[in-house]
C-alpha positions as a Markdown table, in Angstrom:
| # | Residue | x | y | z |
|---|---|---|---|---|
| 1 | Met | 90.8 | 104.5 | 154.9 |
| 2 | Asn | 87.2 | 105.2 | 156.0 |
| 3 | Cys | 84.5 | 102.8 | 154.8 |
| 4 | Arg | 80.7 | 103.6 | 155.2 |
| 5 | Lys | 77.7 | 101.4 | 154.3 |
| 6 | Arg | 75.5 | 104.3 | 153.3 |
| 7 | Gly | 76.1 | 107.9 | 152.3 |
| 8 | Asn | 77.0 | 110.1 | 149.4 |
| 9 | Ile | 79.6 | 112.7 | 148.5 |
| 10 | Met | 78.1 | 115.1 | 150.9 |
| 11 | Ser | 78.1 | 112.7 | 153.9 |
| 12 | His | 80.0 | 113.6 | 157.0 |
| 13 | Ala | 82.5 | 110.8 | 156.4 |
| 14 | Ala | 83.3 | 112.1 | 152.9 |
| 15 | Ile | 83.6 | 115.7 | 154.0 |
| 16 | Val | 86.0 | 114.8 | 156.9 |
| 17 | Ala | 88.1 | 112.6 | 154.6 |
| 18 | Arg | 88.4 | 115.4 | 152.1 |
| 19 | Glu | 89.5 | 117.9 | 154.7 |
| 20 | Leu | 92.0 | 115.4 | 156.2 |
| 21 | Lys | 93.2 | 114.5 | 152.6 |
| 22 | Thr | 92.6 | 110.8 | 153.2 |
| 23 | Ser | 90.6 | 108.2 | 151.3 |
| 24 | Cys | 86.9 | 107.4 | 152.0 |
| 25 | Ile | 84.7 | 104.9 | 150.3 |
| 26 | Ile | 80.9 | 105.3 | 150.7 |
| 27 | Gly | 77.9 | 103.4 | 149.6 |
| 28 | Thr | 79.5 | 100.0 | 150.1 |
| 29 | Lys | 76.2 | 98.0 | 150.6 |
| 30 | Ile | 77.6 | 94.7 | 151.9 |
| 31 | Ala | 81.3 | 95.5 | 152.6 |
| 32 | Thr | 80.7 | 96.2 | 156.3 |
| 33 | Lys | 79.2 | 92.6 | 156.6 |
| 34 | Val | 81.8 | 90.8 | 154.5 |
| 35 | Leu | 85.0 | 92.6 | 155.6 |
| 36 | Lys | 86.2 | 92.2 | 159.2 |
| 37 | Asp | 88.7 | 94.2 | 161.3 |
| 38 | Gly | 92.3 | 93.4 | 160.5 |
| 39 | Met | 91.6 | 92.1 | 156.9 |
| 40 | Met | 93.9 | 93.4 | 154.3 |
| 41 | Val | 92.2 | 94.5 | 151.0 |
| 42 | Glu | 93.2 | 96.0 | 147.7 |
| 43 | Val | 90.8 | 98.6 | 146.4 |
| 44 | Asp | 90.4 | 99.8 | 142.8 |
| 45 | Ala | 88.0 | 102.7 | 143.3 |
| 46 | Asp | 87.9 | 103.6 | 139.6 |
| 47 | Lys | 86.6 | 100.1 | 138.7 |
| 48 | Gly | 84.7 | 99.5 | 141.9 |
| 49 | Ile | 86.7 | 96.4 | 142.8 |
| 50 | Val | 87.7 | 95.2 | 146.3 |
| 51 | Lys | 90.0 | 92.2 | 146.5 |
| 52 | Ile | 90.6 | 90.5 | 149.9 |
| 53 | Ile | 94.4 | 89.9 | 150.2 |
| 54 | Lys | 94.5 | 88.4 | 153.8 |
């Protein structure tokens, strides 16, 4: 999964993810400050919820 702090549906990350048929979350605001490498999270993109599992 690709996660970007800023962007929109036309951002480079979103376009590349679409072409590679992989998930991409954009416009996360603080996620890049809160989440660290190696953390396991559960994402409900429909509800906009991210739960830290480990």
